[in-house]
Every structure is written in C-alpha cells, then in structure tokens.
Residue frames as a rotation matrix with the C-alpha (Angstrom) as fourth column:
MET 1
0.588 0.297 -0.752 28.28
-0.806 0.141 -0.574 45.13
-0.064 0.944 0.323 35.63
LYS 2
0.697 -0.306 0.648 29.41
0.105 0.938 0.330 41.70
-0.709 -0.162 0.686 34.71
HIS 3
0.114 -0.628 0.770 31.01
0.959 0.270 0.079 42.49
-0.258 0.729 0.634 31.37
ALA 4
-0.376 -0.320 -0.869 32.62
0.096 -0.947 0.308 45.61
-0.922 0.033 0.387 30.08
ILE 5
0.733 0.672 0.107 30.86
0.225 -0.090 -0.970 47.09
-0.642 0.735 -0.218 27.09
SER 6
-0.499 -0.840 -0.213 32.92
-0.044 -0.221 0.974 47.00
-0.865 0.496 0.073 23.92
ARG 7
-0.209 0.408 -0.889 32.17
-0.937 -0.344 0.062 47.23
-0.280 0.846 0.454 20.23
HIS 8
-0.809 -0.158 -0.566 32.26
-0.383 0.872 0.305 43.41
0.445 0.463 -0.766 19.98
ASN 9
-0.778 0.506 -0.371 29.56
0.621 0.708 -0.336 42.66
0.093 -0.492 -0.866 22.58
LEU 10
-0.761 0.508 -0.404 27.37
-0.238 -0.797 -0.555 45.76
-0.604 -0.326 0.728 22.34
PHE 11
0.221 0.818 -0.531 25.50
-0.899 -0.040 -0.436 44.79
-0.378 0.573 0.727 19.20
THR 12
-0.707 -0.404 0.580 25.56
-0.197 0.900 0.388 41.07
-0.679 0.160 -0.717 18.70
PRO 13
-0.360 0.595 -0.719 23.93
-0.924 -0.119 0.364 40.28
0.131 0.795 0.592 15.43
GLY 14
-0.400 0.350 0.847 21.46
-0.297 0.825 -0.481 37.55
-0.867 -0.443 -0.226 16.15
ARG 15
-0.978 0.108 0.178 19.94
0.208 0.446 0.871 35.32
0.014 0.889 -0.459 13.53
THR 16
-0.499 0.865 -0.052 16.54
-0.865 -0.501 -0.024 36.32
-0.047 0.033 0.998 12.36
LYS 17
-0.091 0.562 0.822 13.68
-0.352 0.754 -0.554 33.89
-0.931 -0.340 0.130 12.60
ALA 18
0.839 0.396 -0.373 13.33
-0.460 0.150 -0.875 33.78
-0.290 0.906 0.308 8.79
ALA 19
0.090 -0.893 -0.441 17.02
-0.901 0.116 -0.418 33.01
0.424 0.436 -0.794 8.32
THR 20
-0.597 -0.290 0.748 16.84
-0.675 0.686 -0.273 30.22
-0.434 -0.668 -0.605 10.90
ARG 21
0.354 0.805 0.476 13.81
-0.241 0.570 -0.785 28.68
-0.903 0.163 0.396 9.19
ALA 22
0.764 -0.119 -0.634 15.47
-0.642 -0.055 -0.764 29.00
0.056 0.991 -0.118 5.81
ASP 23
-0.325 -0.946 -0.001 18.60
-0.924 0.318 -0.214 27.26
0.203 -0.069 -0.977 7.11
LEU 24
-0.385 0.283 0.879 16.50
-0.447 0.776 -0.445 24.48
-0.807 -0.564 -0.173 8.59
THR 25
0.720 0.694 0.019 14.61
-0.270 0.305 -0.913 23.99
-0.639 0.652 0.407 5.34
ASP 26
0.474 -0.631 -0.615 17.82
-0.837 -0.104 -0.538 24.09
0.275 0.769 -0.577 3.33
SER 27
-0.574 -0.747 0.336 19.55
-0.815 0.558 -0.155 21.50
-0.072 -0.363 -0.929 5.50
SER 28
-0.064 0.645 0.761 16.48
-0.301 0.715 -0.631 19.27
-0.952 -0.269 0.148 5.47
ALA 29
0.846 0.380 -0.375 16.20
-0.432 0.076 -0.898 19.44
-0.313 0.922 0.229 1.69
ARG 30
0.086 -0.909 -0.408 19.90
-0.931 0.072 -0.358 18.71
0.355 0.411 -0.840 1.26
ALA 31
-0.565 -0.264 0.782 19.64
-0.648 0.728 -0.222 15.73
-0.510 -0.632 -0.583 3.61
ILE 32
0.397 0.803 0.445 16.67
-0.221 0.554 -0.803 14.31
-0.891 0.221 0.397 1.68
THR 33
0.830 -0.077 -0.552 18.36
-0.555 -0.018 -0.832 14.68
0.054 0.997 -0.058 -1.72
ALA 34
-0.263 -0.964 -0.020 21.61
-0.944 0.262 -0.200 13.22
0.198 -0.034 -0.980 -0.42
GLY 35
-0.357 0.216 0.909 19.70
-0.453 0.811 -0.370 10.21
-0.817 -0.544 -0.192 0.94
GLU 36
0.738 0.672 0.052 17.86
-0.223 0.316 -0.922 9.74
-0.636 0.669 0.383 -2.33
ALA 37
0.490 -0.647 -0.585 21.15
-0.823 -0.121 -0.555 9.98
0.288 0.753 -0.591 -4.28
ALA 38
-0.517 -0.690 0.507 22.71
-0.823 0.563 -0.073 7.30
-0.235 -0.455 -0.859 -2.04
LEU 39
0.041 0.637 0.770 19.74
-0.185 0.762 -0.621 4.97
-0.982 -0.117 0.150 -2.57
ARG 40
0.873 0.288 -0.393 19.87
-0.403 -0.026 -0.915 5.55
-0.274 0.957 0.093 -6.33
THR 41
0.049 -0.949 -0.312 23.60
-0.968 0.032 -0.251 4.82
0.248 0.314 -0.917 -6.42
ASN 42
-0.549 -0.213 0.808 23.13
-0.564 0.809 -0.169 1.59
-0.617 -0.548 -0.564 -4.45
LYS 43
0.436 0.802 0.408 20.25
-0.125 0.503 -0.855 0.48
-0.891 0.322 0.320 -6.67
THR 44
0.729 -0.232 -0.644 22.26
-0.684 -0.191 -0.704 1.22
0.040 0.954 -0.297 -9.82
ALA 45
-0.356 -0.932 0.067 25.22
-0.933 0.350 -0.083 -0.79
0.054 -0.092 -0.994 -8.54
LEU 46
-0.333 0.312 0.890 22.97
-0.305 0.857 -0.415 -3.74
-0.892 -0.409 -0.191 -7.62
LEU 47
0.731 0.682 0.005 21.24
-0.188 0.209 -0.960 -3.75
-0.656 0.701 0.281 -11.01
ARG 48
0.409 -0.672 -0.617 24.56
-0.891 -0.148 -0.430 -3.51
0.198 0.726 -0.659 -12.85
GLN 49
-0.586 -0.659 0.471 25.93
-0.757 0.653 -0.029 -6.47
-0.289 -0.374 -0.881 -10.90
LEU 50
0.040 0.693 0.720 22.81
-0.113 0.719 -0.685 -8.53
-0.993 -0.054 0.107 -11.60
ARG 51
0.834 0.266 -0.483 23.02
-0.467 -0.123 -0.875 -7.68
-0.292 0.956 0.022 -15.29
LEU 52
-0.005 -0.931 -0.365 26.70
-0.970 0.094 -0.226 -8.68
0.244 0.353 -0.903 -15.44
ASP 53
-0.561 -0.147 0.814 25.98
-0.514 0.833 -0.203 -11.93
-0.649 -0.533 -0.544 -13.56
LYS 54
0.458 0.825 0.332 23.15
-0.130 0.431 -0.893 -12.76
-0.879 0.366 0.305 -15.95
ALA 55
0.708 -0.257 -0.658 25.35
-0.704 -0.185 -0.686 -12.07
0.054 0.949 -0.312 -18.96
ALA 56
-0.401 -0.906 0.136 28.08
-0.916 0.400 -0.034 -14.32
-0.023 -0.138 -0.990 -17.53
VAL 57
-0.286 0.394 0.874 25.62
-0.231 0.857 -0.462 -17.15
-0.930 -0.334 -0.154 -17.00
GLU 58
0.781 0.614 -0.112 24.22
-0.212 0.093 -0.973 -16.76
-0.587 0.784 0.203 -20.50
ALA 59
0.363 -0.724 -0.586 27.73
-0.919 -0.172 -0.356 -16.75
0.157 0.668 -0.728 -21.96
THR 60
-0.614 -0.642 0.458 28.70
-0.726 0.687 -0.010 -19.97
-0.309 -0.339 -0.889 -20.22
SER 61
-0.294 0.569 0.768 25.55
0.235 0.822 -0.519 -21.87
-0.927 0.028 -0.375 -21.13
VAL 62
-0.823 -0.057 -0.564 25.55
-0.511 -0.359 0.781 -21.79
-0.247 0.932 0.267 -24.93
ASN 63
0.158 0.966 0.203 22.16
-0.536 0.257 -0.804 -22.51
-0.829 0.018 0.559 -26.38
THR 64
-0.808 -0.561 0.179 22.51
-0.211 0.561 0.801 -25.51
-0.549 0.609 -0.572 -28.69
THR 65
-0.088 0.849 0.521 18.90
0.653 0.444 -0.614 -25.78
-0.752 0.287 -0.593 -29.80
LYS 66
-0.897 -0.154 0.414 18.06
0.435 -0.466 0.770 -24.44
0.074 0.871 0.485 -33.25
ALA 67
-0.631 0.708 -0.317 15.33
-0.503 -0.685 -0.528 -22.00
-0.591 -0.173 0.788 -33.88
PRO 68
-0.046 0.662 0.748 12.17
0.398 0.699 -0.594 -23.56
-0.916 0.270 -0.296 -35.31
GLN 69
-0.889 -0.265 0.373 11.90
0.422 -0.163 0.892 -23.42
-0.176 0.950 0.257 -39.08
LYS 70
-0.416 0.763 -0.494 9.31
-0.512 -0.646 -0.567 -21.08
-0.751 0.017 0.660 -40.50
THR 71
-0.127 0.465 0.876 6.67
0.671 0.691 -0.270 -22.64
-0.731 0.553 -0.399 -42.69
PRO 72
-0.941 -0.236 0.243 6.42
0.336 -0.559 0.758 -21.13
-0.043 0.795 0.605 -46.16
ARG 73
-0.436 0.814 -0.384 3.50
-0.304 -0.535 -0.788 -18.78
-0.847 -0.227 0.481 -46.71
ARG 74
-0.099 0.533 0.840 0.77
0.827 0.514 -0.229 -19.70
-0.554 0.672 -0.491 -49.09
SER 75
-0.949 -0.180 0.259 0.36
0.304 -0.742 0.598 -17.46
0.084 0.646 0.759 -52.07
ARG 76
-0.493 0.796 -0.352 -2.65
0.000 -0.405 -0.914 -15.22
-0.870 -0.450 0.200 -52.07
THR 77
-0.519 0.303 -0.800 -3.44
-0.849 -0.296 0.438 -15.59
-0.104 0.906 0.411 -55.72
LYS 78
0.346 0.733 0.586 -6.21
-0.527 0.669 -0.525 -17.91
-0.776 -0.127 0.618 -56.72
THR 79
-0.791 -0.537 -0.294 -5.25
-0.563 0.449 0.694 -20.87
-0.241 0.714 -0.657 -58.80
SER 80
0.120 0.906 0.407 -8.29
-0.362 0.421 -0.832 -22.12
-0.925 -0.048 0.378 -60.67
C-alpha cells in the first residue's frame, strides 16, 4: 500500500456534480454583474464630467441677447 489508511484519507468528501455546476454558475453570474457595474460606474463618471464641462462653458459665455418680445394677443370679442 502506498498510503496508510487514516480517518482523514479514508472518506474524502468530493464535490458533487450539482455543487460544481452551481459554483460555476454563481461565479459566472457574479463576474457578469461586476463587469456591468464597472461599465455603469465609468459611464456615470463620464456623463457627470461632460455635464460639469458643459455647465462651465455656459457659465463663462453669458448670453447677452434678449428674448424676443411676445406680440399682444387679439381679443376674441367681436367689435361691431
């Protein structure tokens, strides 16, 4: 015999096929959601920076043109 039998090597609990598949599915799902979260975080940071840049440009270039005047409405009553 190569190895002496002891209580530690007599019954080695192996992983079941279902547990292995469940672990694989779990790790795959976690990897996908982590990747999506990273993409979402990057996109949010980019959009925030673009918004702040746009606000800074708008703040520096003050619009000096006036809004067009509204023409008065005609009355709806008949004047005869």
